SEKE-273180 format. One record per residue: z, x, y of N, C-alpha, C in turn; residue number from 1; residue in three letters. Coordinates in steps of 0.001 Angstrom, whole numbers, plus 500000, padded with zeros to 6 digits. Layout:
N
+--------+--------+--------+--------+--------+--------+--------+--------+--------+------+------+
|    n_Z |    n_X |    n_Y |   ca_Z |   ca_X |   ca_Y |    c_Z |    c_X |    c_Y | resi | resn |
+--------+--------+--------+--------+--------+--------+--------+--------+--------+------+------+
|      Z |      X |      Y |      Z |      X |      Y |      Z |      X |      Y |  NUM |  ala |
...
+--------+--------+--------+--------+--------+--------+--------+--------+--------+------+------+
end
This chain:
185
+--------+--------+--------+--------+--------+--------+--------+--------+--------+------+------+
|    n_Z |    n_X |    n_Y |   ca_Z |   ca_X |   ca_Y |    c_Z |    c_X |    c_Y | resi | resn |
+--------+--------+--------+--------+--------+--------+--------+--------+--------+------+------+
| 332387 | 333710 | 705531 | 333908 | 334160 | 705573 | 334355 | 335251 | 704991 |    1 |  met |
| 336255 | 335696 | 706271 | 336102 | 336982 | 705486 | 337201 | 336442 | 704441 |    2 |  asp |
| 338171 | 337475 | 704375 | 338792 | 337435 | 702703 | 339927 | 336925 | 703382 |    3 |  val |
| 340442 | 336786 | 704615 | 341523 | 336188 | 705052 | 341273 | 335003 | 704865 |    4 |  ser |
| 340405 | 334641 | 705650 | 339870 | 332383 | 705428 | 339902 | 332409 | 703607 |    5 |  gln |
| 339022 | 333571 | 702851 | 338747 | 332950 | 701281 | 340412 | 332735 | 700597 |    6 |  ala |
| 340931 | 333416 | 701238 | 342457 | 333284 | 700496 | 342910 | 332076 | 700653 |    7 |  ile |
| 342942 | 331636 | 702414 | 343647 | 329978 | 703111 | 342826 | 329073 | 701920 |    8 |  lys |
| 341464 | 329402 | 701621 | 340827 | 327973 | 701264 | 340671 | 328175 | 700043 |    9 |  glu |
| 341123 | 328705 | 699352 | 341474 | 328836 | 697566 | 342237 | 327725 | 696656 |   10 |  arg |
| 342197 | 326489 | 696447 | 342444 | 325705 | 695779 | 342428 | 325863 | 694589 |   11 |  arg |
| 343558 | 324965 | 693537 | 343501 | 325309 | 692191 | 343137 | 323204 | 691984 |   12 |  ala |
| 342641 | 323437 | 692805 | 341427 | 321697 | 692595 | 341360 | 321153 | 691124 |   13 |  tyr |
| 341036 | 320138 | 690762 | 341129 | 319672 | 689445 | 339352 | 318408 | 689289 |   14 |  arg |
| 339735 | 317972 | 690761 | 338818 | 317242 | 690469 | 337757 | 317484 | 691020 |   15 |  ser |
| 336403 | 317875 | 689927 | 334781 | 318756 | 689888 | 334206 | 318057 | 689653 |   16 |  leu |
| 332284 | 318359 | 690414 | 331628 | 317380 | 690021 | 330468 | 319286 | 689644 |   17 |  ile |
| 329602 | 318470 | 689293 | 328500 | 319532 | 688152 | 327847 | 320288 | 689943 |   18 |  ser |
| 327425 | 321862 | 689348 | 326953 | 322369 | 690228 | 326432 | 322850 | 689308 |   19 |  val |
| 324968 | 323788 | 689205 | 323791 | 323984 | 688455 | 324464 | 325652 | 689193 |   20 |  arg |
| 324691 | 326801 | 687725 | 324758 | 328204 | 687778 | 323720 | 329025 | 687384 |   21 |  ile |
| 323864 | 329397 | 688407 | 321790 | 330411 | 688028 | 322263 | 331498 | 687813 |   22 |  pro |
| 321784 | 332182 | 686412 | 321939 | 333925 | 686574 | 322759 | 334567 | 687783 |   23 |  asp |
| 321981 | 334484 | 688679 | 321993 | 335301 | 689545 | 323717 | 335045 | 690590 |   24 |  asp |
| 324069 | 333963 | 689961 | 325475 | 333314 | 690672 | 326496 | 334107 | 689931 |   25 |  leu |
| 326678 | 334418 | 688318 | 326742 | 334539 | 687375 | 327109 | 336642 | 687723 |   26 |  ile |
| 325783 | 337098 | 688043 | 325737 | 338519 | 688386 | 326686 | 338589 | 690105 |   27 |  glu |
| 326827 | 337963 | 691130 | 327527 | 338161 | 692252 | 329595 | 338211 | 691351 |   28 |  asp |
| 329672 | 336890 | 690605 | 330627 | 337092 | 690461 | 331532 | 337999 | 689971 |   29 |  leu |
| 330306 | 338548 | 688632 | 330822 | 339951 | 687983 | 330711 | 340973 | 689520 |   30 |  ala |
| 330159 | 341514 | 689606 | 329637 | 341948 | 690795 | 331383 | 342248 | 691381 |   31 |  arg |
| 331689 | 341166 | 692237 | 332725 | 340993 | 692695 | 333771 | 341436 | 691646 |   32 |  ser |
| 334113 | 341163 | 690560 | 335414 | 341507 | 689412 | 335002 | 343152 | 689497 |   33 |  ala |
| 333475 | 343338 | 689076 | 333543 | 345429 | 689000 | 334053 | 346499 | 690333 |   34 |  gln |
| 334184 | 345645 | 691445 | 334283 | 346571 | 692446 | 336646 | 345871 | 692624 |   35 |  leu |
| 337114 | 345726 | 691013 | 338355 | 345105 | 691659 | 338559 | 347043 | 691225 |   36 |  ala |
| 339692 | 347295 | 691915 | 340862 | 348206 | 690914 | 340911 | 348333 | 689819 |   37 |  pro |
| 341870 | 349295 | 689131 | 341712 | 349354 | 688076 | 342696 | 350694 | 687862 |   38 |  ser |
| 343632 | 351465 | 686286 | 344009 | 352276 | 686319 | 343211 | 353134 | 685966 |   39 |  cys |
| 342883 | 354217 | 686530 | 341998 | 355465 | 686128 | 340599 | 354746 | 685489 |   40 |  phe |
| 340240 | 353902 | 686565 | 338829 | 353428 | 686766 | 338502 | 353090 | 685256 |   41 |  asn |
| 339432 | 352414 | 684169 | 338941 | 352730 | 683125 | 338241 | 350552 | 682842 |   42 |  asn |
| 338322 | 350181 | 683767 | 337809 | 348578 | 684262 | 337873 | 348153 | 682847 |   43 |  gln |
| 339053 | 347306 | 682274 | 339245 | 347186 | 680959 | 338857 | 345319 | 680864 |   44 |  pro |
| 338224 | 344956 | 681605 | 338351 | 343511 | 681637 | 336942 | 343233 | 680890 |   45 |  trp |
| 336757 | 342227 | 680174 | 335341 | 341485 | 679781 | 335621 | 339662 | 679833 |   46 |  arg |
| 334574 | 339702 | 680267 | 334170 | 338114 | 680587 | 333476 | 337800 | 680163 |   47 |  phe |
| 333608 | 336245 | 679162 | 332472 | 335461 | 678867 | 332111 | 334288 | 679907 |   48 |  val |
| 331017 | 334144 | 680290 | 330468 | 333449 | 681016 | 329772 | 332291 | 680462 |   49 |  phe |
| 330452 | 330678 | 680460 | 330266 | 329597 | 679420 | 329654 | 328679 | 680312 |   50 |  val |
| 328181 | 328603 | 680221 | 327901 | 327191 | 681143 | 326684 | 326274 | 679785 |   51 |  arg |
| 326292 | 326676 | 679145 | 325618 | 325549 | 678444 | 326150 | 324571 | 678182 |   52 |  ser |
| 325476 | 323563 | 678406 | 326253 | 321908 | 677625 | 326645 | 321896 | 676690 |   53 |  pro |
| 326066 | 322769 | 675631 | 326695 | 322172 | 674127 | 327914 | 323498 | 673993 |   54 |  glu |
| 327604 | 324631 | 674323 | 329181 | 325768 | 673889 | 329835 | 325349 | 675437 |   55 |  met |
| 329718 | 324353 | 676484 | 330976 | 323689 | 677493 | 331639 | 323216 | 676862 |   56 |  leu |
| 330987 | 321669 | 675660 | 331572 | 320642 | 675099 | 332214 | 321255 | 673885 |   57 |  glu |
| 331834 | 322574 | 672930 | 332634 | 323089 | 672448 | 333904 | 323601 | 672722 |   58 |  arg |
| 334055 | 324558 | 673821 | 334941 | 325049 | 674541 | 336406 | 323371 | 674954 |   59 |  met |
| 335493 | 321810 | 675441 | 336634 | 321199 | 675767 | 338072 | 321487 | 673915 |   60 |  his |
| 337725 | 321662 | 672732 | 338127 | 321757 | 671985 | 339381 | 322697 | 672005 |   61 |  glu |
| 339578 | 323737 | 672762 | 340452 | 324687 | 673177 | 341241 | 324368 | 674492 |   62 |  ala |
| 340824 | 323233 | 674902 | 341826 | 323256 | 676050 | 342565 | 322171 | 675791 |   63 |  leu |
| 344014 | 322127 | 676393 | 344960 | 320983 | 676279 | 344712 | 319999 | 676636 |   64 |  ser |
| 345710 | 319153 | 676341 | 345650 | 317338 | 676954 | 346012 | 317434 | 678522 |   65 |  ser |
| 346477 | 318819 | 678794 | 346444 | 318302 | 680106 | 345548 | 319103 | 680696 |   66 |  gly |
| 344616 | 319702 | 680657 | 343612 | 319940 | 681180 | 342245 | 319545 | 680683 |   67 |  asn |
| 342135 | 317868 | 680765 | 341122 | 317061 | 680264 | 340119 | 316744 | 681616 |   68 |  val |
| 340614 | 316851 | 682693 | 339936 | 317186 | 683576 | 339145 | 318468 | 683670 |   69 |  trp |
| 338988 | 319167 | 683193 | 338108 | 320825 | 683159 | 336686 | 320446 | 682104 |   70 |  ala |
| 336714 | 319304 | 681285 | 335642 | 318388 | 680707 | 334435 | 318708 | 681914 |   71 |  his |
| 334964 | 318362 | 683379 | 333625 | 318343 | 684258 | 332971 | 319421 | 684264 |   72 |  ala |
| 333837 | 320330 | 684106 | 333240 | 322315 | 684725 | 331790 | 322093 | 684314 |   73 |  ala |
| 331363 | 323226 | 685332 | 329992 | 323818 | 685778 | 329866 | 324914 | 684477 |   74 |  ser |
| 331088 | 325487 | 684863 | 331228 | 326726 | 684178 | 332446 | 326894 | 683906 |   75 |  met |
| 332484 | 327413 | 682173 | 334196 | 327751 | 682172 | 333828 | 329845 | 681651 |   76 |  ile |
| 335227 | 330470 | 682299 | 335074 | 331940 | 681981 | 336484 | 332448 | 681880 |   77 |  ile |
| 336215 | 332879 | 679846 | 337063 | 333324 | 679084 | 337383 | 335046 | 680048 |   78 |  ala |
| 338311 | 335445 | 680445 | 339245 | 336823 | 680869 | 339963 | 337060 | 679601 |   79 |  val |
| 339256 | 338105 | 679325 | 339759 | 338719 | 678225 | 340172 | 340533 | 678533 |   80 |  leu |
| 340602 | 340825 | 677166 | 340809 | 342476 | 677220 | 341628 | 343045 | 676085 |   81 |  ser |
| 342029 | 343941 | 675679 | 342402 | 344799 | 674816 | 343405 | 346268 | 675531 |   82 |  lys |
| 344781 | 345918 | 675129 | 345932 | 347382 | 676224 | 344898 | 348390 | 675418 |   83 |  lys |
| 344281 | 348873 | 674578 | 344011 | 349830 | 674264 | 343151 | 350655 | 675038 |   84 |  glu |
| 341760 | 349521 | 676048 | 340806 | 349876 | 676863 | 341841 | 349984 | 678131 |   85 |  asp |
| 342930 | 350599 | 678419 | 343079 | 350608 | 679896 | 344023 | 351590 | 679583 |   86 |  asp |
| 345365 | 352034 | 680452 | 346584 | 352658 | 680694 | 347611 | 352349 | 680072 |   87 |  cys |
| 347860 | 353280 | 679057 | 348923 | 353129 | 678400 | 350103 | 354254 | 678732 |   88 |  ile |
| 350504 | 353595 | 679429 | 351997 | 355241 | 679795 | 353546 | 355502 | 679631 |   89 |  ile |
| 353812 | 356236 | 678545 | 355368 | 355934 | 677738 | 355511 | 354043 | 677981 |   90 |  arg |
| 356226 | 353391 | 678612 | 356603 | 351867 | 678385 | 355229 | 351097 | 679173 |   91 |  asp |
| 354702 | 351715 | 679689 | 353803 | 350748 | 680710 | 351924 | 350699 | 679965 |   92 |  arg |
| 351937 | 349031 | 680146 | 350497 | 348488 | 679471 | 350338 | 347828 | 680643 |   93 |  ile |
| 349199 | 348285 | 681115 | 348625 | 348194 | 682342 | 347429 | 347048 | 682342 |   94 |  tyr |
| 347082 | 346896 | 681067 | 345404 | 345766 | 681333 | 345394 | 344332 | 681598 |   95 |  tyr |
| 346642 | 343675 | 681958 | 346560 | 342388 | 681885 | 347057 | 342320 | 683547 |   96 |  gln |
| 347314 | 343204 | 684402 | 347231 | 343341 | 686037 | 345993 | 344239 | 686376 |   97 |  phe |
| 345376 | 345099 | 685329 | 344333 | 345151 | 685805 | 342933 | 343923 | 685794 |   98 |  asp |
| 343235 | 343229 | 684752 | 342575 | 341879 | 684141 | 342778 | 340638 | 685568 |   99 |  cys |
| 343880 | 340984 | 685672 | 344455 | 339792 | 686954 | 343762 | 340138 | 688126 |  100 |  gly |
| 343339 | 341372 | 688638 | 342731 | 342364 | 689555 | 341780 | 341484 | 689843 |  101 |  leu |
| 340941 | 342140 | 689074 | 339434 | 341487 | 688592 | 338746 | 340092 | 688736 |  102 |  ala |
| 340070 | 339678 | 688018 | 339320 | 337696 | 687885 | 340045 | 337380 | 689719 |  103 |  ala |
| 341131 | 338249 | 690293 | 341374 | 337331 | 691839 | 339650 | 337362 | 692940 |  104 |  gly |
| 339435 | 338740 | 692203 | 338067 | 338981 | 693350 | 337241 | 338333 | 692807 |  105 |  phe |
| 336578 | 337766 | 691766 | 336120 | 336842 | 690862 | 336263 | 335604 | 691817 |  106 |  leu |
| 337720 | 335064 | 691822 | 338050 | 333681 | 692015 | 337911 | 333580 | 693767 |  107 |  ile |
| 338093 | 334666 | 694109 | 337837 | 334902 | 696109 | 336570 | 334457 | 696307 |  108 |  leu |
| 335528 | 335572 | 695708 | 334254 | 335872 | 695976 | 333633 | 334017 | 695421 |  109 |  arg |
| 334077 | 333556 | 694657 | 333616 | 332081 | 694318 | 334155 | 330839 | 695452 |  110 |  ala |
| 335254 | 331331 | 695572 | 335641 | 329998 | 697134 | 334713 | 330526 | 698042 |  111 |  thr |
| 334432 | 331669 | 698499 | 333444 | 332079 | 699653 | 331744 | 331297 | 699291 |  112 |  glu |
| 331724 | 330941 | 698226 | 330360 | 330689 | 698219 | 330514 | 328903 | 698143 |  113 |  leu |
| 332061 | 328488 | 698231 | 332063 | 327386 | 698263 | 332194 | 326420 | 696645 |  114 |  gly |
| 332566 | 327482 | 695526 | 332956 | 326664 | 694253 | 334503 | 326924 | 693899 |  115 |  leu |
| 335490 | 325889 | 693018 | 337022 | 325710 | 692961 | 336551 | 327096 | 691705 |  116 |  val |
| 337088 | 328397 | 691370 | 337371 | 329100 | 690385 | 339534 | 328357 | 690593 |  117 |  ala |
| 339258 | 327957 | 689150 | 341003 | 327504 | 688389 | 341054 | 328228 | 687380 |  118 |  his |
| 341991 | 328946 | 687773 | 342390 | 329466 | 685770 | 343437 | 328757 | 686082 |  119 |  pro |
| 343657 | 328496 | 684112 | 344325 | 327716 | 683152 | 345399 | 328695 | 682943 |  120 |  ile |
| 346206 | 327871 | 682185 | 346725 | 328722 | 680753 | 347139 | 327434 | 679645 |  121 |  ala |
| 346348 | 326362 | 680062 | 346665 | 325528 | 679199 | 345467 | 325421 | 678290 |  122 |  gly |
| 345469 | 325972 | 677348 | 344455 | 326602 | 676282 | 344831 | 327623 | 675027 |  123 |  tyr |
| 344013 | 326835 | 673798 | 344387 | 327946 | 673082 | 343782 | 328883 | 672475 |  124 |  ser |
| 344231 | 330220 | 672818 | 343486 | 331236 | 672719 | 342812 | 331574 | 671228 |  125 |  pro |
| 343541 | 331156 | 669999 | 343117 | 330995 | 669080 | 341955 | 330349 | 669001 |  126 |  lys |
| 342038 | 329229 | 669144 | 340461 | 328818 | 669335 | 339471 | 328807 | 670257 |  127 |  lys |
| 340027 | 329319 | 671732 | 338958 | 330057 | 671812 | 338101 | 331482 | 671689 |  128 |  thr |
| 338952 | 332052 | 670695 | 338159 | 333521 | 670184 | 337225 | 332656 | 669295 |  129 |  lys |
| 337662 | 331993 | 668750 | 337087 | 330901 | 667246 | 335317 | 330970 | 667892 |  130 |  glu |
| 335774 | 330310 | 669283 | 334554 | 329171 | 669267 | 333203 | 330763 | 669931 |  131 |  ile |
| 333876 | 331529 | 671043 | 333116 | 332170 | 671599 | 333063 | 333849 | 670762 |  132 |  leu |
| 333238 | 333899 | 670202 | 332972 | 335102 | 668522 | 333797 | 336112 | 668974 |  133 |  gly |
| 335318 | 335733 | 669800 | 335790 | 337151 | 670436 | 336517 | 337784 | 669049 |  134 |  ile |
| 336410 | 338801 | 669042 | 336554 | 339839 | 667824 | 338882 | 339763 | 668390 |  135 |  pro |
| 339509 | 339549 | 667096 | 340948 | 339262 | 666887 | 341678 | 340721 | 668119 |  136 |  glu |
| 341261 | 341943 | 668339 | 341738 | 342828 | 668513 | 342034 | 342241 | 670153 |  137 |  glu |
| 341222 | 341391 | 670872 | 341183 | 340964 | 671828 | 342326 | 339813 | 672472 |  138 |  tyr |
| 342827 | 339751 | 673610 | 343951 | 338957 | 673934 | 343204 | 337891 | 675162 |  139 |  gln |
| 342901 | 336867 | 675420 | 342098 | 335991 | 676229 | 343458 | 335712 | 677040 |  140 |  val |
| 343055 | 336196 | 678157 | 344152 | 336309 | 678980 | 344134 | 335063 | 680309 |  141 |  ile |
| 343012 | 334816 | 680269 | 342674 | 333303 | 681097 | 341482 | 332377 | 680694 |  142 |  thr |
| 341493 | 331161 | 680882 | 340255 | 330688 | 681542 | 339874 | 330555 | 682938 |  143 |  leu |
| 338871 | 330637 | 683390 | 338661 | 330194 | 684739 | 338035 | 328593 | 684869 |  144 |  ile |
| 338038 | 328077 | 685070 | 337131 | 326347 | 685340 | 336528 | 326074 | 686815 |  145 |  ile |
| 335128 | 326739 | 686312 | 334680 | 326652 | 688014 | 333460 | 325382 | 687842 |  146 |  val |
| 333613 | 324686 | 689349 | 332724 | 323993 | 689786 | 332500 | 323562 | 691013 |  147 |  gly |
| 331961 | 322720 | 691378 | 332027 | 322046 | 693198 | 333368 | 320938 | 693101 |  148 |  lys |
| 334437 | 321192 | 694631 | 334846 | 320162 | 694625 | 334941 | 319088 | 694903 |  149 |  his |
| 334783 | 317839 | 694158 | 334324 | 316858 | 694294 | 335785 | 316092 | 695628 |  150 |  ala |
| 334486 | 314522 | 696635 | 335506 | 314432 | 697094 | 336625 | 313372 | 696944 |  151 |  glu |
| 335670 | 312829 | 695455 | 336705 | 311237 | 695146 | 337670 | 312201 | 693930 |  152 |  gln |
| 338687 | 311889 | 693822 | 339825 | 312535 | 692666 | 339372 | 311678 | 691201 |  153 |  ile |
| 339419 | 312679 | 691048 | 339398 | 312677 | 689448 | 340219 | 311337 | 688641 |  154 |  ser |
| 339589 | 310065 | 687685 | 340653 | 309805 | 687371 | 341316 | 309890 | 686243 |  155 |  pro |
| 341224 | 310826 | 686049 | 341513 | 311337 | 684526 | 343515 | 312080 | 684637 |  156 |  val |
| 343045 | 312490 | 686409 | 344558 | 313563 | 686736 | 345727 | 312351 | 686400 |  157 |  leu |
| 346696 | 313147 | 686349 | 348393 | 312523 | 685957 | 348540 | 312163 | 687688 |  158 |  ser |
| 349587 | 311784 | 688143 | 350156 | 311434 | 689090 | 350488 | 313220 | 689836 |  159 |  asp |
| 351254 | 313656 | 689542 | 351222 | 314935 | 690010 | 349752 | 315679 | 690075 |  160 |  asn |
| 349177 | 315461 | 689521 | 348139 | 315826 | 690129 | 346691 | 315622 | 691003 |  161 |  gln |
| 346943 | 314771 | 690824 | 346495 | 313314 | 692565 | 347589 | 314073 | 693367 |  162 |  lys |
| 348476 | 314195 | 693156 | 348426 | 314310 | 694673 | 348811 | 315745 | 695147 |  163 |  ala |
| 348572 | 316995 | 693850 | 348235 | 318416 | 694100 | 346950 | 318425 | 694748 |  164 |  ala |
| 345908 | 317299 | 694632 | 344656 | 317365 | 694903 | 344652 | 316874 | 696476 |  165 |  glu |
| 345627 | 316144 | 697208 | 345796 | 315664 | 698497 | 346307 | 316496 | 699223 |  166 |  lys |
| 347146 | 317480 | 698702 | 347832 | 318079 | 699350 | 348449 | 319704 | 698664 |  167 |  lys |
| 348363 | 320408 | 699479 | 348576 | 321401 | 698716 | 350608 | 321832 | 698398 |  168 |  arg |
| 350339 | 322244 | 696756 | 351721 | 322021 | 696715 | 352404 | 322670 | 697806 |  169 |  pro |
| 354161 | 322963 | 698044 | 354087 | 324207 | 698496 | 354478 | 325010 | 697787 |  170 |  glu |
| 354508 | 326194 | 698626 | 354539 | 327693 | 699127 | 356244 | 328591 | 698579 |  171 |  arg |
| 356546 | 329140 | 697356 | 357982 | 329708 | 698357 | 357563 | 329895 | 699699 |  172 |  lys |
| 359107 | 330343 | 699737 | 359384 | 330652 | 701150 | 359347 | 332761 | 701104 |  173 |  lys |
| 358659 | 332814 | 701983 | 358684 | 334659 | 701986 | 359933 | 335444 | 701454 |  174 |  ile |
| 361100 | 334445 | 701890 | 362065 | 335611 | 701853 | 362588 | 335083 | 700375 |  175 |  ser |
| 361923 | 334207 | 699595 | 362786 | 333662 | 698215 | 361682 | 334921 | 697206 |  176 |  glu |
| 360437 | 335472 | 697914 | 360291 | 336993 | 696716 | 360098 | 337759 | 697446 |  177 |  phe |
| 360579 | 338314 | 698274 | 360235 | 340168 | 699379 | 361882 | 340287 | 699918 |  178 |  val |
| 361673 | 341719 | 699293 | 363346 | 342578 | 699521 | 362975 | 343546 | 700067 |  179 |  ser |
| 363922 | 344120 | 701142 | 363621 | 345403 | 701660 | 364842 | 346667 | 701183 |  180 |  phe |
| 363919 | 347522 | 700384 | 364717 | 348557 | 699741 | 365332 | 348853 | 698630 |  181 |  asp |
| 365896 | 347197 | 698457 | 366516 | 346770 | 697153 | 366357 | 344971 | 696364 |  182 |  arg |
| 366347 | 345216 | 694871 | 366067 | 343746 | 695628 | 368027 | 343061 | 695564 |  183 |  ile |
| 368389 | 342327 | 695956 | 369325 | 341803 | 695793 | 369825 | 340451 | 695233 |  184 |  glu |
| 371104 | 340293 | 694466 | 371470 | 339979 | 693529 | 370379 | 339472 | 692779 |  185 |  gly |
+--------+--------+--------+--------+--------+--------+--------+--------+--------+------+------+
end
């Protein structure tokens, strides 16, 4: 699968089945993130790969009620950083952008490997830090829920989530987010 195909195939599925997560898979995903560009090559990202059943169970406490589907995850990846680890150039604080690039590379590689890697915003950063022992100065940027896409739609999904499993939600028209030379209106 080439990059273009991985981009087309990537979906934020919520119906998951368990899959074994060996060390070499984690290393493969980490190597993909490692190659992402970053300001001055600072590589400010940190990843915590959570895969033991006990720790996955504990991470359920950090998830919002709308993410109960994530209890079926084979792995949860916490993406974190702190602004001091990257470029601060006048009023530009760049670390979140760089971490997003690294997470994007990881997600595309997971897609290429036949996995679902679904980033979420519905979690408690405070509880995540507590469970994973993350120092206070770090920001938890996202959690990435990893598993294998299930054929059957999970019964825990809301009606909207079920609809999104069946058909990719509509994307904005390119004309809604692309401008030439300057922003209009």
